[in-house]
BASE-150687 format. One record per atom (N, C-alpha, C, O, CB): residue number from 0; residue in one letter; atom name; y, z, x. Coordinates in nm, 3 decimals, decimal comma. Glycine has a CB too. Layout:
BEGIN
- NUM;A;CA;Y;Z;X
...
END
This chain:
BEGIN
- 0;X;N;-0,378;-1,117;-0,717
- 0;X;CA;-0,409;-1,153;-0,579
- 0;X;C;-0,283;-1,204;-0,509
- 0;X;O;-0,246;-1,156;-0,402
- 0;X;CB;-0,521;-1,260;-0,574
- 1;X;N;-0,218;-1,303;-0,572
- 1;X;CA;-0,098;-1,360;-0,512
- 1;X;C;0,012;-1,256;-0,500
- 1;X;O;0,087;-1,254;-0,403
- 1;X;CB;-0,049;-1,480;-0,594
- 2;X;N;0,021;-1,169;-0,600
- 2;X;CA;0,125;-1,066;-0,597
- 2;X;C;0,106;-0,972;-0,478
- 2;X;O;0,202;-0,930;-0,414
- 2;X;CB;0,126;-0,987;-0,728
- 3;X;N;-0,021;-0,939;-0,450
- 3;X;CA;-0,050;-0,854;-0,335
- 3;X;C;-0,004;-0,922;-0,207
- 3;X;O;0,054;-0,859;-0,119
- 3;X;CB;-0,200;-0,820;-0,327
- 4;X;N;-0,031;-1,051;-0,197
- 4;X;CA;0,008;-1,126;-0,078
- 4;X;C;0,159;-1,126;-0,061
- 4;X;O;0,210;-1,106;0,049
- 4;X;CB;-0,044;-1,271;-0,086
- 5;X;N;0,231;-1,148;-0,171
- 5;X;CA;0,378;-1,147;-0,166
- 5;X;C;0,428;-1,011;-0,124
- 5;X;O;0,521;-1,001;-0,044
- 5;X;CB;0,438;-1,186;-0,304
- 6;X;N;0,366;-0,904;-0,176
- 6;X;CA;0,406;-0,769;-0,137
- 6;X;C;0,383;-0,748;0,012
- 6;X;O;0,469;-0,693;0,081
- 6;X;CB;0,328;-0,665;-0,218
- 7;X;N;0,266;-0,793;0,063
- 7;X;CA;0,237;-0,778;0,205
- 7;X;C;0,339;-0,851;0,289
- 7;X;O;0,387;-0,799;0,389
- 7;X;CB;0,096;-0,829;0,237
- 8;X;N;0,374;-0,973;0,248
- 8;X;CA;0,471;-1,053;0,323
- 8;X;C;0,606;-0,983;0,324
- 8;X;O;0,672;-0,976;0,428
- 8;X;CB;0,484;-1,193;0,262
- 9;X;N;0,648;-0,930;0,210
- 9;X;CA;0,778;-0,863;0,204
- 9;X;C;0,778;-0,737;0,291
- 9;X;O;0,879;-0,704;0,354
- 9;X;CB;0,814;-0,828;0,059
- 10;X;N;0,664;-0,666;0,294
- 10;X;CA;0,654;-0,547;0,380
- 10;X;C;0,666;-0,588;0,526
- 10;X;O;0,735;-0,523;0,604
- 10;X;CB;0,520;-0,473;0,356
- 11;X;N;0,597;-0,697;0,563
- 11;X;CA;0,605;-0,745;0,701
- 11;X;C;0,748;-0,784;0,735
- 11;X;O;0,797;-0,752;0,843
- 11;X;CB;0,510;-0,865;0,722
- 12;X;N;0,815;-0,853;0,641
- 12;X;CA;0,953;-0,894;0,667
- 12;X;C;1,043;-0,772;0,686
- 12;X;O;1,131;-0,772;0,772
- 12;X;CB;1,005;-0,982;0,553
- 13;X;N;1,021;-0,668;0,605
- 13;X;CA;1,098;-0,546;0,621
- 13;X;C;1,077;-0,487;0,760
- 13;X;O;1,171;-0,443;0,826
- 13;X;CB;1,061;-0,443;0,513
- 14;X;N;0,951;-0,486;0,804
- 14;X;CA;0,921;-0,435;0,937
- 14;X;C;0,994;-0,516;1,044
- 14;X;O;1,048;-0,461;1,140
- 14;X;CB;0,769;-0,438;0,963
- 15;X;N;0,994;-0,648;1,026
- 15;X;CA;1,063;-0,734;1,123
- 15;X;C;1,211;-0,699;1,127
- 15;X;O;1,270;-0,688;1,235
- 15;X;CB;1,043;-0,885;1,088
- 16;X;N;1,272;-0,683;1,010
- 16;X;CA;1,415;-0,652;1,006
- 16;X;C;1,443;-0,514;1,065
- 16;X;O;1,543;-0,495;1,133
- 16;X;CB;1,467;-0,658;0,861
- 17;X;N;1,353;-0,419;1,039
- 17;X;CA;1,377;-0,282;1,087
- 17;X;C;1,348;-0,267;1,236
- 17;X;O;1,421;-0,197;1,307
- 17;X;CB;1,292;-0,185;1,008
- 18;X;N;1,242;-0,330;1,283
- 18;X;CA;1,192;-0,303;1,418
- 18;X;C;1,210;-0,419;1,514
- 18;X;O;1,197;-0,401;1,635
- 18;X;CB;1,047;-0,267;1,411
- 19;X;N;1,240;-0,537;1,462
- 19;X;CA;1,251;-0,654;1,550
- 19;X;C;1,117;-0,722;1,569
- 19;X;O;1,011;-0,665;1,543
- 19;X;CB;1,308;-0,613;1,685
- 20;X;N;1,124;-0,845;1,616
- 20;X;CA;1,003;-0,927;1,627
- 20;X;C;0,906;-0,871;1,730
- 20;X;O;0,785;-0,876;1,709
- 20;X;CB;1,040;-1,069;1,664
- 21;X;N;0,957;-0,818;1,839
- 21;X;CA;0,869;-0,774;1,948
- 21;X;C;0,771;-0,668;1,899
- 21;X;O;0,653;-0,672;1,933
- 21;X;CB;0,951;-0,719;2,064
- 22;X;N;0,822;-0,574;1,819
- 22;X;CA;0,737;-0,467;1,767
- 22;X;C;0,626;-0,526;1,679
- 22;X;O;0,510;-0,486;1,689
- 22;X;CB;0,822;-0,366;1,686
- 23;X;N;0,663;-0,621;1,594
- 23;X;CA;0,565;-0,680;1,502
- 23;X;C;0,460;-0,759;1,579
- 23;X;O;0,341;-0,751;1,550
- 23;X;CB;0,634;-0,771;1,398
- 24;X;N;0,505;-0,836;1,677
- 24;X;CA;0,411;-0,913;1,760
- 24;X;C;0,315;-0,818;1,832
- 24;X;O;0,195;-0,844;1,839
- 24;X;CB;0,487;-1,003;1,863
- 25;X;N;0,370;-0,709;1,885
- 25;X;CA;0,285;-0,612;1,955
- 25;X;C;0,180;-0,556;1,859
- 25;X;O;0,064;-0,538;1,897
- 25;X;CB;0,370;-0,497;2,013
- 26;X;N;0,220;-0,529;1,735
- 26;X;CA;0,127;-0,475;1,636
- 26;X;C;0,017;-0,576;1,606
- 26;X;O;-0,100;-0,540;1,597
- 26;X;CB;0,201;-0,437;1,508
- 27;X;N;0,056;-0,704;1,590
- 27;X;CA;-0,042;-0,808;1,564
- 27;X;C;-0,141;-0,820;1,679
- 27;X;O;-0,261;-0,836;1,659
- 27;X;CB;0,027;-0,943;1,540
- 28;X;N;-0,089;-0,811;1,801
- 28;X;CA;-0,176;-0,818;1,919
- 28;X;C;-0,274;-0,701;1,917
- 28;X;O;-0,393;-0,719;1,943
- 28;X;CB;-0,093;-0,817;2,050
- 29;X;N;-0,225;-0,583;1,886
- 29;X;CA;-0,312;-0,465;1,882
- 29;X;C;-0,421;-0,483;1,776
- 29;X;O;-0,537;-0,450;1,801
- 29;X;CB;-0,231;-0,339;1,853
- 30;X;N;-0,384;-0,534;1,659
- 30;X;CA;-0,481;-0,554;1,552
- 30;X;C;-0,586;-0,656;1,593
- 30;X;O;-0,706;-0,635;1,572
- 30;X;CB;-0,410;-0,599;1,422
- 31;X;N;-0,541;-0,767;1,652
- 31;X;CA;-0,637;-0,871;1,691
- 31;X;C;-0,732;-0,819;1,799
- 31;X;O;-0,850;-0,855;1,801
- 31;X;CB;-0,562;-0,997;1,741
- 32;X;N;-0,681;-0,735;1,890
- 32;X;CA;-0,767;-0,675;1,993
- 32;X;C;-0,869;-0,584;1,927
- 32;X;O;-0,986;-0,585;1,963
- 32;X;CB;-0,682;-0,596;2,098
- 33;X;N;-0,825;-0,505;1,830
- 33;X;CA;-0,917;-0,415;1,760
- 33;X;C;-1,025;-0,493;1,688
- 33;X;O;-1,143;-0,457;1,696
- 33;X;CB;-0,841;-0,328;1,660
- 34;X;N;-0,986;-0,601;1,617
- 34;X;CA;-1,084;-0,682;1,545
- 34;X;C;-1,184;-0,743;1,643
- 34;X;O;-1,304;-0,745;1,616
- 34;X;CB;-1,014;-0,792;1,465
- 35;X;N;-1,134;-0,792;1,754
- 35;X;CA;-1,219;-0,851;1,857
- 35;X;C;-1,319;-0,747;1,906
- 35;X;O;-1,437;-0,775;1,922
- 35;X;CB;-1,134;-0,905;1,974
- 36;X;N;-1,269;-0,626;1,931
- 36;X;CA;-1,354;-0,517;1,978
- 36;X;C;-1,463;-0,485;1,876
- 36;X;O;-1,579;-0,467;1,912
- 36;X;CB;-1,269;-0,392;2,006
- 37;X;N;-1,424;-0,478;1,748
- 37;X;CA;-1,522;-0,445;1,644
- 37;X;C;-1,628;-0,554;1,633
- 37;X;O;-1,746;-0,524;1,616
- 37;X;CB;-1,452;-0,425;1,509
- 38;X;N;-1,585;-0,680;1,642
- 38;X;CA;-1,682;-0,789;1,633
- 38;X;C;-1,783;-0,781;1,747
- 38;X;O;-1,903;-0,796;1,725
- 38;X;CB;-1,610;-0,925;1,635
- 39;X;N;-1,735;-0,757;1,867
- 39;X;CA;-1,825;-0,745;1,981
- 39;X;C;-1,917;-0,625;1,962
- 39;X;O;-2,036;-0,631;1,991
- 39;X;CB;-1,747;-0,731;2,112
- 40;X;N;-1,860;-0,518;1,912
- 40;X;CA;-1,937;-0,396;1,894
- 40;X;C;-2,052;-0,419;1,796
- 40;X;O;-2,163;-0,370;1,816
- 40;X;CB;-1,846;-0,282;1,844
- 41;X;N;-2,024;-0,495;1,689
- 41;X;CA;-2,127;-0,517;1,588
- 41;X;C;-2,227;-0,624;1,629
- 41;X;O;-2,344;-0,618;1,592
- 41;X;CB;-2,063;-0,555;1,456
- 42;X;N;-2,182;-0,722;1,706
- 42;X;CA;-2,270;-0,834;1,736
- 42;X;C;-2,358;-0,808;1,858
- 42;X;O;-2,463;-0,871;1,873
- 42;X;CB;-2,189;-0,959;1,759
- 43;X;N;-2,317;-0,716;1,946
- 43;X;CA;-2,397;-0,696;2,067
- 43;X;C;-2,461;-0,558;2,072
- 43;X;O;-2,531;-0,526;2,168
- 43;X;CB;-2,311;-0,716;2,191
END
């Protein structure tokens, strides 16, 4: 479990180094919007 988390973190860090923070923040925003959309879709 912990190893998976470390791998995910290292992948994210690689993305940050390759693409810059703005790209990663944009991706996080997109994901959070998608999750929000799915929650609304399922609850209403």
